[in-house]
C-alpha positions, 0 to 999 in steps of 0.5 A, a space after each residue: 879306406 879313403 881316410 887311410 889313403 889320405 893318412 898315408 899321403 900326409 905321412 909321406 909328405 911330412 916325412 919327405 920334408 922332414 927327412 930329405 926324402 928318406 921314407 924309412 921312418 914314415 913307412 913305419 909310421 904309416 904301418 903303425 897308423 894303419 894297424 891302429 886304425 884297422 884295430 879301432 884303436 884310433 879315430 880316422 884322421 878325417 874325423 880329427 881334422 874336421 873337429 880341429 878345423 871347426 873348433 880352432 877356426 883354421 886349415 890343416 897344413 901338416 899332420 904327423 902320427 906318433 906313438 909316444 909314451 904308450 899314447 897315439 897322437 896326431 900332431 897337427 899344424 893349423 893355419 888359423 883364420 887370424 894368420 897364426 900357425 898353431 901346433 896341436 897335439 891331439 889324442 888320436 883315440 878320442 880327438 881331445 886336444 892335449 896341447 896348443 902352441 901358437 906362433 905369431 904371423 
């Protein structure tokens, strides 16, 4: 349940910044994430974050949960050890990184 609380807190923070404080979309995102996690359809966020930070040498800055084209995704922004920011699309079902975009520092 602790992972669920962290996921909700991250979704709220992400949504507040993206929507100027309006939480309508984030409430739906949170509900979708909560249901998917409870039904065993996605990995816990903590599991995905641990793997991403370890495999890509960085610290998570931001997380979004999405349901896109029938697929659950975590979109994660990561500050890498070399100072670059990477935006990763991660399959929430198996933790596989599907796409990486990097920005120079």
